[in-house]
PyMOL Python script that loads the backbone (N, CA, C, O; Angstrom):
from pymol import cmd

cmd.read_pdbstr("""\
ATOM      1  N   MET A   1     177.356-189.889 -70.786  1.00  0.00           N
ATOM      2  CA  MET A   1     178.401-189.062 -70.239  1.00  0.00           C
ATOM      3  C   MET A   1     178.433-189.237 -68.724  1.00  0.00           C
ATOM      4  O   MET A   1     177.387-189.347 -68.084  1.00  0.00           O
ATOM      5  N   LYS A   2     179.622-189.262 -68.162  1.00  0.00           N
ATOM      6  CA  LYS A   2     179.796-189.486 -66.732  1.00  0.00           C
ATOM      7  C   LYS A   2     179.399-188.256 -65.933  1.00  0.00           C
ATOM      8  O   LYS A   2     179.775-187.133 -66.269  1.00  0.00           O
ATOM      9  N   ASN A   3     178.648-188.478 -64.888  1.00  0.00           N
ATOM     10  CA  ASN A   3     178.278-187.431 -63.957  1.00  0.00           C
ATOM     11  C   ASN A   3     179.211-187.559 -62.760  1.00  0.00           C
ATOM     12  O   ASN A   3     179.135-188.544 -62.025  1.00  0.00           O
ATOM     13  N   GLU A   4     180.071-186.601 -62.555  1.00  0.00           N
ATOM     14  CA  GLU A   4     181.096-186.678 -61.508  1.00  0.00           C
ATOM     15  C   GLU A   4     180.513-186.775 -60.103  1.00  0.00           C
ATOM     16  O   GLU A   4     181.230-187.150 -59.176  1.00  0.00           O
ATOM     17  N   THR A   5     179.227-186.447 -59.915  1.00  0.00           N
ATOM     18  CA  THR A   5     178.649-186.535 -58.589  1.00  0.00           C
ATOM     19  C   THR A   5     178.090-187.926 -58.296  1.00  0.00           C
ATOM     20  O   THR A   5     177.781-188.229 -57.144  1.00  0.00           O
ATOM     21  N   ASP A   6     177.954-188.769 -59.306  1.00  0.00           N
ATOM     22  CA  ASP A   6     177.448-190.126 -59.108  1.00  0.00           C
ATOM     23  C   ASP A   6     178.630-191.072 -58.944  1.00  0.00           C
ATOM     24  O   ASP A   6     179.347-191.337 -59.908  1.00  0.00           O
ATOM     25  N   PRO A   7     178.841-191.585 -57.730  1.00  0.00           N
ATOM     26  CA  PRO A   7     179.998-192.460 -57.516  1.00  0.00           C
ATOM     27  C   PRO A   7     179.768-193.854 -58.102  1.00  0.00           C
ATOM     28  O   PRO A   7     178.632-194.297 -58.276  1.00  0.00           O
ATOM     29  N   VAL A   8     180.860-194.517 -58.396  1.00  0.00           N
ATOM     30  CA  VAL A   8     180.800-195.929 -58.765  1.00  0.00           C
ATOM     31  C   VAL A   8     180.698-196.696 -57.450  1.00  0.00           C
ATOM     32  O   VAL A   8     181.435-196.413 -56.505  1.00  0.00           O
ATOM     33  N   THR A   9     179.797-197.654 -57.389  1.00  0.00           N
ATOM     34  CA  THR A   9     179.665-198.460 -56.179  1.00  0.00           C
ATOM     35  C   THR A   9     179.978-199.915 -56.498  1.00  0.00           C
ATOM     36  O   THR A   9     179.649-200.416 -57.573  1.00  0.00           O
ATOM     37  N   ILE A  10     180.615-200.581 -55.550  1.00  0.00           N
ATOM     38  CA  ILE A  10     180.948-201.997 -55.679  1.00  0.00           C
ATOM     39  C   ILE A  10     180.325-202.711 -54.488  1.00  0.00           C
ATOM     40  O   ILE A  10     180.617-202.399 -53.333  1.00  0.00           O
ATOM     41  N   THR A  11     179.463-203.673 -54.789  1.00  0.00           N
ATOM     42  CA  THR A  11     178.755-204.405 -53.751  1.00  0.00           C
ATOM     43  C   THR A  11     179.093-205.885 -53.848  1.00  0.00           C
ATOM     44  O   THR A  11     178.807-206.511 -54.869  1.00  0.00           O
ATOM     45  N   PRO A  12     179.702-206.466 -52.800  1.00  0.00           N
ATOM     46  CA  PRO A  12     179.965-207.901 -52.831  1.00  0.00           C
ATOM     47  C   PRO A  12     178.679-208.682 -52.566  1.00  0.00           C
ATOM     48  O   PRO A  12     178.000-208.448 -51.566  1.00  0.00           O
ATOM     49  N   CYS A  13     178.351-209.604 -53.458  1.00  0.00           N
ATOM     50  CA  CYS A  13     177.206-210.489 -53.242  1.00  0.00           C
ATOM     51  C   CYS A  13     177.657-211.624 -52.337  1.00  0.00           C
ATOM     52  O   CYS A  13     178.775-212.116 -52.490  1.00  0.00           O
ATOM     53  N   PRO A  14     176.823-212.053 -51.400  1.00  0.00           N
ATOM     54  CA  PRO A  14     177.218-213.153 -50.528  1.00  0.00           C
ATOM     55  C   PRO A  14     177.597-214.388 -51.348  1.00  0.00           C
ATOM     56  O   PRO A  14     176.791-214.887 -52.133  1.00  0.00           O
ATOM     57  N   ASP A  15     178.806-214.869 -51.165  1.00  0.00           N
ATOM     58  CA  ASP A  15     179.317-216.055 -51.863  1.00  0.00           C
ATOM     59  C   ASP A  15     179.164-215.967 -53.379  1.00  0.00           C
ATOM     60  O   ASP A  15     178.973-216.977 -54.055  1.00  0.00           O
ATOM     61  N   GLY A  16     179.251-214.747 -53.900  1.00  0.00           N
ATOM     62  CA  GLY A  16     179.105-214.547 -55.339  1.00  0.00           C
ATOM     63  C   GLY A  16     179.984-213.427 -55.848  1.00  0.00           C
ATOM     64  O   GLY A  16     181.012-213.114 -55.248  1.00  0.00           O
ATOM     65  N   PRO A  17     179.584-212.823 -56.949  1.00  0.00           N
ATOM     66  CA  PRO A  17     180.411-211.808 -57.604  1.00  0.00           C
ATOM     67  C   PRO A  17     180.387-210.456 -56.903  1.00  0.00           C
ATOM     68  O   PRO A  17     179.675-210.248 -55.920  1.00  0.00           O
ATOM     69  N   LEU A  18     181.189-209.551 -57.442  1.00  0.00           N
ATOM     70  CA  LEU A  18     181.140-208.143 -57.055  1.00  0.00           C
ATOM     71  C   LEU A  18     180.263-207.445 -58.085  1.00  0.00           C
ATOM     72  O   LEU A  18     180.534-207.528 -59.283  1.00  0.00           O
ATOM     73  N   LEU A  19     179.224-206.762 -57.641  1.00  0.00           N
ATOM     74  CA  LEU A  19     178.401-205.976 -58.551  1.00  0.00           C
ATOM     75  C   LEU A  19     178.966-204.566 -58.597  1.00  0.00           C
ATOM     76  O   LEU A  19     179.111-203.909 -57.567  1.00  0.00           O
ATOM     77  N   VAL A  20     179.281-204.109 -59.798  1.00  0.00           N
ATOM     78  CA  VAL A  20     179.844-202.774 -59.994  1.00  0.00           C
ATOM     79  C   VAL A  20     178.793-201.947 -60.710  1.00  0.00           C
ATOM     80  O   VAL A  20     178.337-202.305 -61.796  1.00  0.00           O
ATOM     81  N   ARG A  21     178.411-200.830 -60.086  1.00  0.00           N
ATOM     82  CA  ARG A  21     177.382-199.958 -60.653  1.00  0.00           C
ATOM     83  C   ARG A  21     177.966-198.579 -60.893  1.00  0.00           C
ATOM     84  O   ARG A  21     178.714-198.056 -60.067  1.00  0.00           O
ATOM     85  N   GLY A  22     177.622-197.997 -62.026  1.00  0.00           N
ATOM     86  CA  GLY A  22     178.051-196.638 -62.314  1.00  0.00           C
ATOM     87  C   GLY A  22     178.668-196.530 -63.689  1.00  0.00           C
ATOM     88  O   GLY A  22     178.470-197.391 -64.546  1.00  0.00           O
ATOM     89  N   ASP A  23     179.411-195.470 -63.889  1.00  0.00           N
ATOM     90  CA  ASP A  23     180.077-195.205 -65.158  1.00  0.00           C
ATOM     91  C   ASP A  23     181.560-195.508 -64.955  1.00  0.00           C
ATOM     92  O   ASP A  23     182.263-194.740 -64.298  1.00  0.00           O
ATOM     93  N   PHE A  24     182.040-196.613 -65.510  1.00  0.00           N
ATOM     94  CA  PHE A  24     183.397-197.072 -65.248  1.00  0.00           C
ATOM     95  C   PHE A  24     183.982-197.730 -66.492  1.00  0.00           C
ATOM     96  O   PHE A  24     183.278-197.992 -67.467  1.00  0.00           O
ATOM     97  N   LEU A  25     185.277-197.988 -66.436  1.00  0.00           N
ATOM     98  CA  LEU A  25     185.992-198.690 -67.494  1.00  0.00           C
ATOM     99  C   LEU A  25     186.613-199.947 -66.902  1.00  0.00           C
ATOM    100  O   LEU A  25     186.907-199.995 -65.708  1.00  0.00           O
ATOM    101  N   ILE A  26     186.813-200.966 -67.738  1.00  0.00           N
ATOM    102  CA  ILE A  26     187.461-202.202 -67.310  1.00  0.00           C
ATOM    103  C   ILE A  26     188.660-202.444 -68.217  1.00  0.00           C
ATOM    104  O   ILE A  26     188.519-202.458 -69.439  1.00  0.00           O
ATOM    105  N   ALA A  27     189.845-202.636 -67.627  1.00  0.00           N
ATOM    106  CA  ALA A  27     191.041-202.982 -68.399  1.00  0.00           C
ATOM    107  C   ALA A  27     190.994-204.496 -68.650  1.00  0.00           C
ATOM    108  O   ALA A  27     190.997-205.265 -67.689  1.00  0.00           O
ATOM    109  N   PRO A  28     190.950-204.943 -69.904  1.00  0.00           N
ATOM    110  CA  PRO A  28     190.829-206.373 -70.192  1.00  0.00           C
ATOM    111  C   PRO A  28     192.053-207.185 -69.794  1.00  0.00           C
ATOM    112  O   PRO A  28     191.948-208.390 -69.561  1.00  0.00           O
ATOM    113  N   ALA A  29     193.199-206.547 -69.715  1.00  0.00           N
ATOM    114  CA  ALA A  29     194.433-207.219 -69.311  1.00  0.00           C
ATOM    115  C   ALA A  29     195.468-206.144 -68.987  1.00  0.00           C
ATOM    116  O   ALA A  29     195.346-205.008 -69.445  1.00  0.00           O
ATOM    117  N   PRO A  30     196.485-206.494 -68.201  1.00  0.00           N
ATOM    118  CA  PRO A  30     197.531-205.507 -67.907  1.00  0.00           C
ATOM    119  C   PRO A  30     198.147-204.962 -69.199  1.00  0.00           C
ATOM    120  O   PRO A  30     198.477-205.716 -70.115  1.00  0.00           O
ATOM    121  N   GLY A  31     198.292-203.641 -69.250  1.00  0.00           N
ATOM    122  CA  GLY A  31     198.888-203.007 -70.414  1.00  0.00           C
ATOM    123  C   GLY A  31     197.926-202.732 -71.549  1.00  0.00           C
ATOM    124  O   GLY A  31     198.305-202.081 -72.522  1.00  0.00           O
ATOM    125  N   ARG A  32     196.691-203.206 -71.460  1.00  0.00           N
ATOM    126  CA  ARG A  32     195.689-202.952 -72.502  1.00  0.00           C
ATOM    127  C   ARG A  32     194.834-201.762 -72.103  1.00  0.00           C
ATOM    128  O   ARG A  32     194.664-201.474 -70.918  1.00  0.00           O
ATOM    129  N   GLU A  33     194.303-201.080 -73.090  1.00  0.00           N
ATOM    130  CA  GLU A  33     193.475-199.901 -72.840  1.00  0.00           C
ATOM    131  C   GLU A  33     192.153-200.299 -72.170  1.00  0.00           C
ATOM    132  O   GLU A  33     191.515-201.264 -72.589  1.00  0.00           O
ATOM    133  N   PRO A  34     191.742-199.561 -71.134  1.00  0.00           N
ATOM    134  CA  PRO A  34     190.439-199.832 -70.518  1.00  0.00           C
ATOM    135  C   PRO A  34     189.309-199.611 -71.513  1.00  0.00           C
ATOM    136  O   PRO A  34     189.405-198.772 -72.409  1.00  0.00           O
ATOM    137  N   GLU A  35     188.240-200.375 -71.340  1.00  0.00           N
ATOM    138  CA  GLU A  35     187.084-200.296 -72.231  1.00  0.00           C
ATOM    139  C   GLU A  35     185.821-200.088 -71.408  1.00  0.00           C
ATOM    140  O   GLU A  35     185.734-200.530 -70.263  1.00  0.00           O
ATOM    141  N   ALA A  36     184.845-199.411 -72.002  1.00  0.00           N
ATOM    142  CA  ALA A  36     183.537-199.277 -71.366  1.00  0.00           C
ATOM    143  C   ALA A  36     182.806-200.598 -71.540  1.00  0.00           C
ATOM    144  O   ALA A  36     182.797-201.149 -72.641  1.00  0.00           O
ATOM    145  N   PRO A  37     182.188-201.125 -70.475  1.00  0.00           N
ATOM    146  CA  PRO A  37     181.533-202.425 -70.584  1.00  0.00           C
ATOM    147  C   PRO A  37     180.238-202.415 -71.383  1.00  0.00           C
ATOM    148  O   PRO A  37     179.725-203.482 -71.718  1.00  0.00           O
ATOM    149  N   GLY A  38     179.694-201.244 -71.698  1.00  0.00           N
ATOM    150  CA  GLY A  38     178.467-201.180 -72.482  1.00  0.00           C
ATOM    151  C   GLY A  38     177.199-201.229 -71.647  1.00  0.00           C
ATOM    152  O   GLY A  38     176.098-201.228 -72.198  1.00  0.00           O
ATOM    153  N   ARG A  39     177.334-201.272 -70.338  1.00  0.00           N
ATOM    154  CA  ARG A  39     176.179-201.219 -69.440  1.00  0.00           C
ATOM    155  C   ARG A  39     176.630-200.624 -68.112  1.00  0.00           C
ATOM    156  O   ARG A  39     177.827-200.540 -67.837  1.00  0.00           O
ATOM    157  N   ARG A  40     175.675-200.215 -67.300  1.00  0.00           N
ATOM    158  CA  ARG A  40     176.014-199.524 -66.056  1.00  0.00           C
ATOM    159  C   ARG A  40     176.148-200.452 -64.858  1.00  0.00           C
ATOM    160  O   ARG A  40     176.555-200.003 -63.786  1.00  0.00           O
ATOM    161  N   VAL A  41     175.820-201.729 -65.003  1.00  0.00           N
ATOM    162  CA  VAL A  41     175.995-202.701 -63.912  1.00  0.00           C
ATOM    163  C   VAL A  41     176.622-203.956 -64.492  1.00  0.00           C
ATOM    164  O   VAL A  41     176.128-204.507 -65.476  1.00  0.00           O
ATOM    165  N   VAL A  42     177.712-204.407 -63.882  1.00  0.00           N
ATOM    166  CA  VAL A  42     178.327-205.673 -64.280  1.00  0.00           C
ATOM    167  C   VAL A  42     178.637-206.489 -63.028  1.00  0.00           C
ATOM    168  O   VAL A  42     178.763-205.943 -61.932  1.00  0.00           O
ATOM    169  N   ALA A  43     178.758-207.803 -63.207  1.00  0.00           N
ATOM    170  CA  ALA A  43     179.133-208.707 -62.118  1.00  0.00           C
ATOM    171  C   ALA A  43     180.538-209.205 -62.404  1.00  0.00           C
ATOM    172  O   ALA A  43     180.784-209.846 -63.426  1.00  0.00           O
ATOM    173  N   LEU A  44     181.465-208.903 -61.490  1.00  0.00           N
ATOM    174  CA  LEU A  44     182.852-209.342 -61.636  1.00  0.00           C
ATOM    175  C   LEU A  44     183.090-210.585 -60.797  1.00  0.00           C
ATOM    176  O   LEU A  44     182.663-210.659 -59.645  1.00  0.00           O
ATOM    177  N   CYS A  45     183.779-211.564 -61.383  1.00  0.00           N
ATOM    178  CA  CYS A  45     184.059-212.841 -60.736  1.00  0.00           C
ATOM    179  C   CYS A  45     184.962-212.664 -59.525  1.00  0.00           C
ATOM    180  O   CYS A  45     185.935-211.911 -59.575  1.00  0.00           O
ATOM    181  N   ARG A  46     184.638-213.362 -58.429  1.00  0.00           N
ATOM    182  CA  ARG A  46     185.515-213.423 -57.255  1.00  0.00           C
ATOM    183  C   ARG A  46     186.055-214.823 -57.019  1.00  0.00           C
ATOM    184  O   ARG A  46     187.007-214.996 -56.258  1.00  0.00           O
ATOM    185  N   CYS A  47     185.458-215.836 -57.666  1.00  0.00           N
ATOM    186  CA  CYS A  47     185.871-217.206 -57.363  1.00  0.00           C
ATOM    187  C   CYS A  47     187.067-217.663 -58.194  1.00  0.00           C
ATOM    188  O   CYS A  47     187.739-218.628 -57.831  1.00  0.00           O
ATOM    189  N   GLY A  48     187.339-216.975 -59.311  1.00  0.00           N
ATOM    190  CA  GLY A  48     188.466-217.345 -60.163  1.00  0.00           C
ATOM    191  C   GLY A  48     188.171-218.476 -61.136  1.00  0.00           C
ATOM    192  O   GLY A  48     189.087-218.954 -61.805  1.00  0.00           O
ATOM    193  N   LYS A  49     186.929-218.915 -61.235  1.00  0.00           N
ATOM    194  CA  LYS A  49     186.586-220.046 -62.107  1.00  0.00           C
ATOM    195  C   LYS A  49     185.760-219.654 -63.325  1.00  0.00           C
ATOM    196  O   LYS A  49     185.372-220.527 -64.101  1.00  0.00           O
ATOM    197  N   SER A  50     185.481-218.381 -63.514  1.00  0.00           N
ATOM    198  CA  SER A  50     184.665-217.931 -64.638  1.00  0.00           C
ATOM    199  C   SER A  50     185.321-218.253 -65.976  1.00  0.00           C
ATOM    200  O   SER A  50     186.541-218.165 -66.123  1.00  0.00           O
ATOM    201  N   GLY A  51     184.510-218.620 -66.928  1.00  0.00           N
ATOM    202  CA  GLY A  51     184.996-218.858 -68.281  1.00  0.00           C
ATOM    203  C   GLY A  51     185.076-217.579 -69.099  1.00  0.00           C
ATOM    204  O   GLY A  51     185.572-217.592 -70.226  1.00  0.00           O
ATOM    205  N   ILE A  52     184.594-216.478 -68.542  1.00  0.00           N
ATOM    206  CA  ILE A  52     184.607-215.191 -69.246  1.00  0.00           C
ATOM    207  C   ILE A  52     185.188-214.084 -68.366  1.00  0.00           C
ATOM    208  O   ILE A  52     184.581-213.022 -68.227  1.00  0.00           O
ATOM    209  N   PRO A  53     186.359-214.325 -67.770  1.00  0.00           N
ATOM    210  CA  PRO A  53     186.909-213.321 -66.848  1.00  0.00           C
ATOM    211  C   PRO A  53     187.129-211.983 -67.540  1.00  0.00           C
ATOM    212  O   PRO A  53     187.441-211.961 -68.731  1.00  0.00           O
ATOM    213  N   PRO A  54     186.981-210.899 -66.852  1.00  0.00           N
ATOM    214  CA  PRO A  54     186.750-210.766 -65.411  1.00  0.00           C
ATOM    215  C   PRO A  54     185.275-210.855 -65.029  1.00  0.00           C
ATOM    216  O   PRO A  54     184.933-210.669 -63.861  1.00  0.00           O
ATOM    217  N   MET A  55     184.394-211.137 -65.996  1.00  0.00           N
ATOM    218  CA  MET A  55     182.957-211.190 -65.712  1.00  0.00           C
ATOM    219  C   MET A  55     182.576-212.509 -65.039  1.00  0.00           C
ATOM    220  O   MET A  55     183.233-213.534 -65.224  1.00  0.00           O
ATOM    221  N   CYS A  56     181.519-212.458 -64.270  1.00  0.00           N
ATOM    222  CA  CYS A  56     180.983-213.645 -63.597  1.00  0.00           C
ATOM    223  C   CYS A  56     180.096-214.408 -64.574  1.00  0.00           C
ATOM    224  O   CYS A  56     179.300-213.812 -65.300  1.00  0.00           O
ATOM    225  N   ASP A  57     180.240-215.733 -64.587  1.00  0.00           N
ATOM    226  CA  ASP A  57     179.359-216.570 -65.415  1.00  0.00           C
ATOM    227  C   ASP A  57     178.563-217.561 -64.572  1.00  0.00           C
ATOM    228  O   ASP A  57     177.950-218.482 -65.112  1.00  0.00           O
ATOM    229  N   GLY A  58     178.569-217.376 -63.246  1.00  0.00           N
ATOM    230  CA  GLY A  58     177.821-218.253 -62.355  1.00  0.00           C
ATOM    231  C   GLY A  58     178.601-219.458 -61.861  1.00  0.00           C
ATOM    232  O   GLY A  58     178.057-220.282 -61.126  1.00  0.00           O
ATOM    233  N   SER A  59     179.868-219.579 -62.249  1.00  0.00           N
ATOM    234  CA  SER A  59     180.676-220.735 -61.846  1.00  0.00           C
ATOM    235  C   SER A  59     180.817-220.863 -60.335  1.00  0.00           C
ATOM    236  O   SER A  59     181.036-221.963 -59.829  1.00  0.00           O
ATOM    237  N   HIS A  60     180.697-219.760 -59.611  1.00  0.00           N
ATOM    238  CA  HIS A  60     180.829-219.808 -58.151  1.00  0.00           C
ATOM    239  C   HIS A  60     179.821-220.777 -57.533  1.00  0.00           C
ATOM    240  O   HIS A  60     180.103-221.391 -56.504  1.00  0.00           O
ATOM    241  N   LYS A  61     178.653-220.917 -58.152  1.00  0.00           N
ATOM    242  CA  LYS A  61     177.639-221.839 -57.646  1.00  0.00           C
ATOM    243  C   LYS A  61     178.090-223.284 -57.823  1.00  0.00           C
ATOM    244  O   LYS A  61     177.880-224.115 -56.938  1.00  0.00           O
ATOM    245  N   LEU A  62     178.713-223.587 -58.970  1.00  0.00           N
ATOM    246  CA  LEU A  62     179.145-224.955 -59.258  1.00  0.00           C
ATOM    247  C   LEU A  62     180.317-225.402 -58.390  1.00  0.00           C
ATOM    248  O   LEU A  62     180.420-226.576 -58.035  1.00  0.00           O
ATOM    249  N   VAL A  63     181.200-224.463 -58.050  1.00  0.00           N
ATOM    250  CA  VAL A  63     182.403-224.826 -57.288  1.00  0.00           C
ATOM    251  C   VAL A  63     182.235-224.627 -55.784  1.00  0.00           C
ATOM    252  O   VAL A  63     183.153-224.915 -55.016  1.00  0.00           O
ATOM    253  N   GLY A  64     181.062-224.135 -55.356  1.00  0.00           N
ATOM    254  CA  GLY A  64     180.820-223.945 -53.929  1.00  0.00           C
ATOM    255  C   GLY A  64     181.633-222.822 -53.318  1.00  0.00           C
ATOM    256  O   GLY A  64     182.044-222.909 -52.161  1.00  0.00           O
ATOM    257  N   PHE A  65     181.870-221.762 -54.087  1.00  0.00           N
ATOM    258  CA  PHE A  65     182.647-220.623 -53.585  1.00  0.00           C
ATOM    259  C   PHE A  65     182.004-220.036 -52.342  1.00  0.00           C
ATOM    260  O   PHE A  65     180.790-219.836 -52.293  1.00  0.00           O
ATOM    261  N   ARG A  66     182.820-219.764 -51.346  1.00  0.00           N
ATOM    262  CA  ARG A  66     182.374-219.118 -50.116  1.00  0.00           C
ATOM    263  C   ARG A  66     183.265-217.921 -49.844  1.00  0.00           C
ATOM    264  O   ARG A  66     184.487-218.046 -49.769  1.00  0.00           O
ATOM    265  N   ALA A  67     182.651-216.772 -49.698  1.00  0.00           N
ATOM    266  CA  ALA A  67     183.387-215.546 -49.393  1.00  0.00           C
ATOM    267  C   ALA A  67     183.313-215.297 -47.897  1.00  0.00           C
ATOM    268  O   ALA A  67     182.316-215.639 -47.260  1.00  0.00           O
ATOM    269  N   PRO A  68     184.359-214.703 -47.328  1.00  0.00           N
ATOM    270  CA  PRO A  68     184.288-214.377 -45.907  1.00  0.00           C
ATOM    271  C   PRO A  68     183.151-213.398 -45.645  1.00  0.00           C
ATOM    272  O   PRO A  68     182.847-212.550 -46.484  1.00  0.00           O
ATOM    273  N   ALA A  69     182.529-213.517 -44.487  1.00  0.00           N
ATOM    274  CA  ALA A  69     181.447-212.604 -44.117  1.00  0.00           C
ATOM    275  C   ALA A  69     182.024-211.208 -43.927  1.00  0.00           C
ATOM    276  O   ALA A  69     183.114-211.056 -43.374  1.00  0.00           O
ATOM    277  N   PRO A  70     181.299-210.188 -44.382  1.00  0.00           N
ATOM    278  CA  PRO A  70     181.792-208.818 -44.186  1.00  0.00           C
ATOM    279  C   PRO A  70     181.781-208.450 -42.714  1.00  0.00           C
ATOM    280  O   PRO A  70     180.974-208.955 -41.933  1.00  0.00           O
ATOM    281  N   GLU A  71     182.687-207.564 -42.355  1.00  0.00           N
ATOM    282  CA  GLU A  71     182.734-207.082 -40.980  1.00  0.00           C
ATOM    283  C   GLU A  71     181.497-206.224 -40.707  1.00  0.00           C
ATOM    284  O   GLU A  71     181.028-205.492 -41.578  1.00  0.00           O
ATOM    285  N   ALA A  72     180.993-206.326 -39.511  1.00  0.00           N
ATOM    286  CA  ALA A  72     179.849-205.506 -39.119  1.00  0.00           C
ATOM    287  C   ALA A  72     180.282-204.050 -38.998  1.00  0.00           C
ATOM    288  O   ALA A  72     181.423-203.758 -38.640  1.00  0.00           O
ATOM    289  N   ALA A  73     179.377-203.159 -39.293  1.00  0.00           N
ATOM    290  CA  ALA A  73     179.670-201.728 -39.152  1.00  0.00           C
ATOM    291  C   ALA A  73     179.853-201.416 -37.672  1.00  0.00           C
ATOM    292  O   ALA A  73     179.116-201.926 -36.829  1.00  0.00           O
ATOM    293  N   PRO A  74     180.844-200.572 -37.356  1.00  0.00           N
ATOM    294  CA  PRO A  74     181.037-200.231 -35.944  1.00  0.00           C
ATOM    295  C   PRO A  74     179.814-199.476 -35.409  1.00  0.00           C
ATOM    296  O   PRO A  74     179.221-198.641 -36.092  1.00  0.00           O
ATOM    297  N   GLU A  75     179.466-199.798 -34.179  1.00  0.00           N
ATOM    298  CA  GLU A  75     178.341-199.105 -33.559  1.00  0.00           C
ATOM    299  C   GLU A  75     178.770-197.720 -33.137  1.00  0.00           C
ATOM    300  O   GLU A  75     179.925-197.485 -32.784  1.00  0.00           O
ATOM    301  N   ASP A  76     177.817-196.808 -33.180  1.00  0.00           N
ATOM    302  CA  ASP A  76     178.120-195.442 -32.725  1.00  0.00           C
ATOM    303  C   ASP A  76     178.401-195.476 -31.229  1.00  0.00           C
ATOM    304  O   ASP A  76     177.629-196.047 -30.459  1.00  0.00           O
ATOM    305  N   SER A  77     179.495-194.870 -30.826  1.00  0.00           N
ATOM    306  CA  SER A  77     179.787-194.812 -29.406  1.00  0.00           C
ATOM    307  C   SER A  77     178.964-193.694 -28.778  1.00  0.00           C
ATOM    308  O   SER A  77     178.753-192.641 -29.378  1.00  0.00           O
ATOM    309  N   PRO A  78     178.507-193.947 -27.565  1.00  0.00           N
ATOM    310  CA  PRO A  78     177.741-192.895 -26.885  1.00  0.00           C
ATOM    311  C   PRO A  78     178.606-191.663 -26.661  1.00  0.00           C
ATOM    312  O   PRO A  78     179.782-191.758 -26.307  1.00  0.00           O
ATOM    313  N   ARG A  79     178.004-190.529 -26.873  1.00  0.00           N
ATOM    314  CA  ARG A  79     178.729-189.267 -26.676  1.00  0.00           C
ATOM    315  C   ARG A  79     178.658-188.869 -25.229  1.00  0.00           C
ATOM    316  O   ARG A  79     177.619-188.999 -24.582  1.00  0.00           O
ATOM    317  N   SER A  80     179.755-188.387 -24.732  1.00  0.00           N
ATOM    318  CA  SER A  80     179.742-187.855 -23.363  1.00  0.00           C
ATOM    319  C   SER A  80     179.980-186.357 -23.448  1.00  0.00           C
ATOM    320  O   SER A  80     181.044-185.889 -23.854  1.00  0.00           O
ATOM    321  N   ASP A  81     178.955-185.631 -23.054  1.00  0.00           N
ATOM    322  CA  ASP A  81     179.045-184.150 -23.107  1.00  0.00           C
ATOM    323  C   ASP A  81     179.289-183.572 -21.756  1.00  0.00           C
ATOM    324  O   ASP A  81     179.391-182.354 -21.614  1.00  0.00           O
TER     325      ASP A  81
END
""", "prot")
cmd.dss("prot")
cmd.show_as("cartoon", "prot")
cmd.util.cbc("prot")
cmd.orient("prot")
């Protein structure tokens, strides 16, 4: 059962898939009913070459997929009191 206080998190792996953690549903195709993936962590393809979309099958390694580097978190600005 879903705990409303536990958020779903999505973490991009460097040059790899998106890791989705939490209690979520995946729509297999537009217009189809979303389904529970059967586990709490899945890897979603970002390279577009997976043989089992939307899941990652490791094809990103074979095709040399490169994802843009994430932006750095903004630094805290000094407070002036």
